[in-house]
TORVO-613533 format. One record per residue (C-alpha): x, y, z. Coordinates in pm, whole numbers, padded with zeros to 5 digits, always signed. Example, Ala and Ser with C-alpha at 12.3 -4.5 7.8 and 13.67 -1.06 7.14 Angstrom:
<pts>
+01230-00450+00780+01367-00106+00714
</pts>
This chain:
<pts>
+04035+07776-15163+04003+07972-14840+03856+07706-14646+04112+07474-14735+04382+07723-14615+04201+07695-14312+04153+07361-14316+04573+07281-14319+04612+07530-14085+04403+07338-13846+04579+07026-13921+04919+07156-13914+05177+07048-13657+05348+07311-13446+05751+07191-13457+05861+07399-13205+05922+07136-12890+06103+06885-13104+06134+06677-12823+05783+06737-12709+05667+06553-13054+05931+06237-13059+05737+06216-12700+05394+06200-12845+05464+06002-13150+05645+05728-12884+05357+05707-12634+05094+05717-12956+05311+05402-13107+05224+05227-12805+04835+05285-12848+04872+05214-13263+04727+04832-13193+04471+04842-12980+04318+05143-13191+04316+04943-13466+04187+04670-13304+03921+04866-13156+03819+04966-13512+03833+04635-13665+03598+04444-13380+03379+04736-13385+03323+04791-13762+03280+04357-13820+03011+04345-13535+02766+04619-13702+02857+04477-14058+02767+04128-13962+02463+04257-13820+02339+04447-14121+02437+04152-14384+02056+04085-14431+01922+04431-14402+02153+04653-14609+02278+04641-14921+02621+04435-14988+02806+04762-15085+02763+04869-14761+02698+04623-14504+03015+04421-14680+03248+04590-14920+03279+04920-14751+03375+04749-14402+03625+04532-14561+03808+04815-14744+03797+04977-14416+03951+04686-14227+04170+04610-14513+04295+04975-14460+04341+04943-14073+04550+04610-14159+04782+04767-14372+04810+05057-14106+04923+04767-13880+05147+04619-14067+05322+04972-14172+05336+05025-13786+05490+04712-13691+05795+04738-13938+05848+05134-13849+05810+05055-13467+06150+05057-13352+06310+05315-13624+06441+05600-13457+06341+05939-13640+06463+06272-13720+06331+06593-13628+06176+06641-13986+06100+06266-14011+05867+06333-13682+05699+06616-13813+05553+06444-14118+05467+06167-13948+05244+06358-13707+05116+06564-14017+05004+06250-14153+04880+06102-13832+04679+06392-13813+04540+06381-14187+04460+05984-14167+04252+06048-13850+04027+06306-14040+03988+06077-14326+03935+05789-14117+03684+05989-13922+03491+06080-14201+03540+05751-14381+03418+05561-14043+03143+05828-13940+03010+05849-14323+02952+05463-14349+02776+05433-14023+02513+05734-14137+02463+05562-14454+02420+05217-14293+02173+05411-13993+01827+05394-14236+01860+05015-14233+01718+04766-14033+01478+04815-13696+01524+05020-13401+01784+04764-13253+02007+04812-13537+01977+05141-13551+02081+05179-13204+02393+04935-13232+02459+05178-13503+02428+05514-13285+02607+05277-12977+02915+05159-13225+02993+05512-13312+02985+05618-12941+03214+05368-12795+03415+05351-13082+03493+05729-13061+03541+05726-12712+03789+05407-12750+03963+05599-13054+03982+05929-12819+04180+05759-12554+04409+05575-12798+04520+05943-12941+04483+06099-12580+04870+06213-12626+04779+06402-12978+04553+06624-12913+04501+06770-13250+04398+06471-13399+04168+06342-13082+04008+06686-13100+03960+06649-13473+03797+06311-13465+03563+06430-13176+03445+06735-13435+03431+06489-13730+03208+06255-13527+02996+06534-13287+02925+06713-13617+02798+06455-13841+02612+06190-13668+02442+06385-13373+02315+06618-13660+02180+06342-13864+01980+06218-13576+01838+06552-13497+01730+06588-13853+01498+06288-13791+01309+06483-13526+01274+06176-13264+01285+06268-12900+01501+05958-12855+01714+06077-13078+01757+06392-12930+01820+06256-12635+02116+06052-12742+02205+06360-12943+02256+06518-12578+02414+06249-12401+02691+06206-12714+02752+06607-12699+02802+06593-12302+03034+06294-12359+03232+06499-12605+03252+06805-12400+03397+06559-12159+03627+06406-12374+03747+06741-12529+03824+06864-12148+04014+06564-12092+04197+06585-12397+04325+06906-12313+04408+06832-11969+04583+06516-12036+04761+06710-12325+04883+06974-12108+04980+06760-11831+05183+06520-12120+05381+06835-12168+05444+06936-11858+05572+06593-11783+05814+06592-12081+05905+06946-12013+06004+06811-11619+06170+06537-11781+06374+06767-11962+06450+07004-11684+06539+06705-11475+06813+06548-11735+06921+06944-11777+06937+06941-11429+07158+06574-11386+07363+06690-11713+07456+06973-11475+07527+06795-11181+07717+06552-11383+07913+06836-11550+07982+06998-11191+08068+06637-11097+08297+06591-11369+08450+06933-11329+08510+06855-10936+08673+06525-11047+08892+06783-11272+08982+06998-11035+09037+06738-10763+09280+06467-10995+09411+06722-11320+09633+07006-11309+09467+07288-11457+09747+07417-11655+09884+07138-11800+09593+06929-11810+09804+06644-11660+09712+06424-11338+09805+06609-11055+09998+06525-10699+09666+06357-10551+09581+06165-10875+09971+06071-10919+09987+05909-10554+09639+05736-10599+09760+05545-10906+10086+05483-10749+09935+05335-10452+09667+05133-10630+09932+04999-10853+10188+04916-10570+09849+04702-10406+09859+04559-10711+10213+04450-10730+10218+04325-10391+09941+04081-10472+10090+03956-10783+10442+03963-10720+10511+04222-10997+10730+04530-10995+10634+04912-11185+10893+05205-11194+10859+05542-11052+11016+05872-11226+11066+06225-11060+11138+06513-11318+11246+06826-11269+11297+07138-11495+11650+07285-11508+11654+07672-11580+11255+07706-11549+11316+07976-11267+11540+08167-11529+11223+08188-11800+11005+08297-11498+11223+08581-11349+11362+08681-11703+11012+08669-11931+10754+08660-11621+10553+08444-11467+10298+08410-11749+10551+08283-11984+10663+08024-11736+10321+07916-11738+10332+07881-12117+10639+07678-12094+10463+07427-11827+10192+07409-12057+10440+07279-12332+10621+07072-12107+10245+06898-12041+10218+06838-12423+10546+06663-12518+10500+06472-12235+10183+06371-12331+10336+06327-12679+10562+06007-12545+10219+05836-12396+10259+05460-12429+10064+05225-12287+10125+05165-11908+10266+05530-11888+10144+05804-11656+10239+06145-11643+10146+06425-11380+10227+06733-11259+10316+06716-10884+10396+07099-10810+10583+07387-10950+10856+07248-11223+10832+06878-11085+10664+06612-11288+10627+06231-11214+10601+05950-11429+10466+05604-11326+10563+05293-11552+10274+05051-11448+10498+04755-11593+10829+04664-11507+11121+04752-11724+11504+04652-11740+11743+04923-11648+11854+04931-12012+11478+05038-12150+11448+05253-11839+11723+05464-11989+11624+05469-12281+11277+05592-12215+11436+05889-11965+11637+05999-12252+11358+06049-12454+11187+06233-12214+11480+06454-12145+11565+06500-12536+11177+06579-12548+11181+06834-12304+11537+06984-12428+11373+07096-12757+11378+07491-12710+11096+07676-12586+10877+07959-12785+10712+08160-12526+10570+08506-12560+10810+08548-12884+11113+08486-12691+11325+08137-12702+11371+07995-12393+11612+07656-12313+11536+07462-12022+11600+07106-11999+11468+06805-11736+11656+06571-11518+11491+06255-11414+11520+06004-11135+11400+05644-11154+11338+05384-10895+11212+05079-10926+10990+04882-10724+11013+04649-10525+11439+04675-10544+11441+05054-10453+11152+05042-10188+10887+04826-10054+10637+05101-10005+10506+05360-10205+10715+05618-09994+11025+05461-10009+11002+05412-10377+10915+05766-10406+11207+05910-10188+11456+05689-10382+11327+05803-10738+11409+06203-10531+11703+06062-10430+11796+05938-10788+11697+06287-10902+11893+06473-10669+12199+06312-10782+12122+06363-11144+12068+06748-11083+12418+06774-10914+12606+06560-11159+12391+06479-11488+12166+06752-11545+11920+06693-11857+11958+06336-11838+11822+05990-11686+11962+05863-11355+11833+05520-11186+11842+05476-10803+12150+05257-10740+12331+05132-10428+12571+05427-10425+12258+05666-10371+12149+05456-10104+12480+05547-09931+12444+05900-10021+12098+05919-09858+12210+05707-09561+12520+06007-09524+12252+06277-09624+12023+06160-09307+12290+06087-09088+12448+06480-09135+12109+06637-09129+12043+06432-08794+12345+06555-08676+12315+06914-08806+11968+06963-08633+12131+06870-08287+12466+07024-08308+12562+07273-08092+12660+07539-08332+12842+07773-08140+13105+07563-08034+13097+07309-08349+13137+07592-08623+13451+07789-08692+13590+08016-08984+13832+08001-09187+13995+08313-09399+14113+08337-09706+14284+08701-09851+14200+08866-10130+14450+09076-10269+14599+09376-10476+14836+09274-10765+14936+09638-10781+14983+09692-10417+15085+09346-10323+14916+09344-10008+14559+09186-09860+14234+09435-09916+14028+09171-09751+13942+08839-09674+13696+08605-09729+13502+08397-09453+13467+08018-09509+13212+07833-09301+13357+07509-09135+13226+07233-08931+13390+06951-08719+13137+06727-08531+13209+06505-08240+13071+06173-08447+13125+06300-08829+13480+06459-08785+13511+06765-09036+13232+06773-09291+13312+06909-09627+13135+07258-09656+12941+07216-09957+12791+06888-09820+12642+07051-09505+12571+07420-09663+12326+07223-09892+12155+07026-09648+12155+07344-09411+11976+07512-09693+11705+07206-09788+11611+07204-09417+11662+07610-09340+11909+07524-09061+12102+07786-09292+11986+08045-09087+12083+07969-08759+12440+07847-08947+12481+08228-09090+12391+08401-08760+12676+08211-08564+12949+08225-08856+12860+08584-08929+12905+08702-08558+13231+08522-08544+13366+08696-08845+13247+09033-08667+13410+08991-08387+13728+08878-08611+13724+09179-08856+13673+09413-08514+14056+09342-08442+14208+09393-08820+14315+09686-08944+14061+09934-09070+14078+09940-09481+14072+09578-09501+13699+09431-09551+13521+09105-09479+13334+08915-09777+13060+08677-09654+12854+08435-09795+12504+08418-09828+12292+08164-09943+11911+08204-10132+11750+08128-09766+11939+08479-09613+11736+08710-09876+11415+08533-09889+11232+08747-09682+11270+09098-09578+11261+09020-09208+11580+08780-09261+11759+09067-09417+11689+09278-09144+11793+09033-08929+12166+09010-09117+12126+09425-09077+12103+09379-08711+12384+09137-08655+12618+09399-08852+12484+09698-08630+12495+09520-08319+12872+09391-08417+13024+09779-08404+13202+09677-08721+13115+09956-09011+12862+09854-09259+13118+09915-09562+13351+09690-09472+13095+09420-09475+13071+09234-09803+12797+09006-09895+12883+08731-10113+12556+08598-10322+12509+08346-10618+12358+08359-10913+12142+08051-10836+12070+08241-10515+11869+08484-10688+11682+08252-10884+11477+08115-10610+11253+08429-10598+11435+08754-10785+11204+09038-10654+11237+08939-10330+11614+08886-10351+11639+09243-10489+11399+09380-10208+11643+09197-09965+11953+09342-10174+11849+09714-10174+11798+09706-09782+12137+09570-09723+12291+09846-09968+12066+10083-09805+12192+09980-09475+12597+10053-09603+12691+09704-09670+12819+09584-10000+12738+09328-10220+12919+09108-10456+12801+08853-10732+12976+08520-10660+13070+08257-10930+12968+08523-11210+12952+08358-11557+12846+07987-11425+12455+08097-11408+12163+08169-11700+12161+08530-11706+12471+08739-11514+12437+09026-11731+12050+09044-11653+12151+09027-11247+12451+09279-11310+12172+09549-11471+11912+09507-11242+12089+09450-10894+12271+09661-10697+12612+09515-10693+12945+09685-10624+13169+09383-10691+13160+09064-10931+13346+08747-10873+13461+08559-11147+13482+08223-11154+13767+07996-11074+13652+07794-11350+13742+08061-11654+14073+08105-11420+14233+07721-11445+14334+07745-11805+14356+08117-11846+14740+08048-11974+14632+07854-12193+14295+07908-12346+14270+08205-12540+13858+08180-12478+13919+08221-12110+14130+08528-12133+13860+08673-12343+13625+08609-12125+13819+08712-11844+13918+09079-12009+13563+09131-12126+13417+09104-11747+13692+09318-11622+13589+09586-11881+13243+09532-11811+13309+09596-11425+13523+09932-11499+13283+10064-11747+13028+09990-11476+13228+10123-11165+13246+09789-11003+13506+09594-10851+13649+09283-11012+13762+09003-10823+13962+08730-11004+13942+08395-10777+14120+08063-10828+14448+08163-10868+14689+07890-10815+15033+07994-11044+15228+08263-11071+15167+08248-11487+14818+08275-11410+14867+08571-11218+15088+08726-11453+14797+08696-11727+14498+08813-11542+14711+09130-11452+14761+09187-11813+14408+09155-11864+14339+09418-11647+14296+09230-11312+14356+09385-10985+14179+09234-10666+14253+08857-10696+14222+08530-10449+14372+08197-10418+14617+07937-10339+14921+08117-10466+14856+08387-10203+14731+08189-09911+14565+07892-09845+14250+07949-09588+14343+08021-09249+14174+07979-08891+14083+08279-08744+14380+08278-08496+14617+08275-08774+14523+08575-08923+14664+08824-08736+15011+08702-08787+14953+08614-09135+14852+09002-09188+15145+09130-09002+15377+08978-09222+15162+09048-09523+15187+09410-09465+15576+09410-09369+15660+09242-09687+15470+09489-09887+15598+09792-09676+15975+09613-09723+15866+09558-10095+15770+09952-10169+16101+10071-09954+16315+09834-10187+16124+09993-10504
</pts>
């Protein structure tokens, strides 16, 4: 049984390289018809020439049986020629081919040996020639299968030449030598071709792997170039490419589309309170929520920061656009769970339609941005569609921006001052400087209008410099116990260099820094909290005082009070408007006054307009107040007279009491 085990090992198929096995089977399958054609034709030729000299069972029945087996194998091949094999099936097929080659080799060689003694010299030569030519032909048909080919070679070389040598004829011996040499040559050819074939398969596999790697790199490059890595949405480049393509199509077909811009409300506060990692998680959730709204013809993209774009490839009515926008806003307004905390965000969206809002991509995008701007001001968390009203605002914005860029700030800017009163002493303790702008073409421009434009274009830096110098020049003429309250924008504290600029202006004026209070709103702190804190620390170290303006209207007032070096807090006028009738407003003001007292901060209540309001806040513990009840904002030239009158009245009241 040992020899059987060895034979089985020799005939076994190495299945380590599955791809090579499939390649060998495919190549061999193309040679199967030729292989059986050679066997059938050569066998039939030998059998016919031996019909008269050999017995019927040897010259007819055996070759007929072998031929029938060849035909059956051909039929089997025909039926299975287009089938795709699994790895296990390929292994079984290769094993079957090896065993079949061994059986066919033994059968045809044995038949030839049995037939060789019959007939004359020519017929014997024909049998020898038959074996040699059939062997060569079959070897080349099996050239892709090394083991079966070598197995067939061994069967023929070890059987027939041995039989010839046993006859002792010199001619037969010469034939044996020839067949042996040819067999060795065939073995070498088979080995070399087998190695070359395997190398070719391996090279093809490496080429395929290289192509796949190239494709993967190409896909990665495409993804990096066109997709936002954080949210998985298309990026700004991809969005504008799609926008340009659909605009060209719309111009050619006369169709239309809609463009939307989304801006998140409250995102900067998430970054400041919970950190940038939590902000990234929130943006990822925003991307997922936008994708969940996916509809045919709808494309979302992240344009940068917390701004997202929407492209509706088909034209929607205003009603449908509002409905879609509201669904987007509702999805974005749901609470966000980030790093174990619940964050509140919302989204405002501005819509513009092509071609109604503009005939170019730039115009439509600009109109959508204008609608978003209006929404951020007046309708946060809601959709806004660009209209003619927005067009008017845009023209006004452009006009004011142009005039502001070319304005003679020293000549056109001026200040008005509104006093801050002490309710107990009934005398002013400071004055707030309020910037004003009179332009020859525009006339008086509302502060909230030109300040906002100046902040967006960074012209605010020049405006701050001019107004601060003007204010400090006035302070130098006031009584030494009065302080100046001056408003700063987010741009003014956005870098350490800009904070240093403010300190230098104060130092150059000769006014004591402790008489200067810089007011900073909560929204100014949200641009870059850490940089704002650094700049404020510099101002504090220089001796200036800091006040948190509009307290209660932002997102995280208590957090700012706790983490920043404030000296005072201003309660926003929105809480004072109904303080004499609304118990909630009273409680809020009382709480803030107590908070300031506990933290050692000054508390200023602004927006007082009636004696009753002043009476109520005084009862709540307020001392420093500001509002129209005490004085309207006045020009600098009127401050001296006002102060003289106010101080005289205060002195008279003290004398009378």
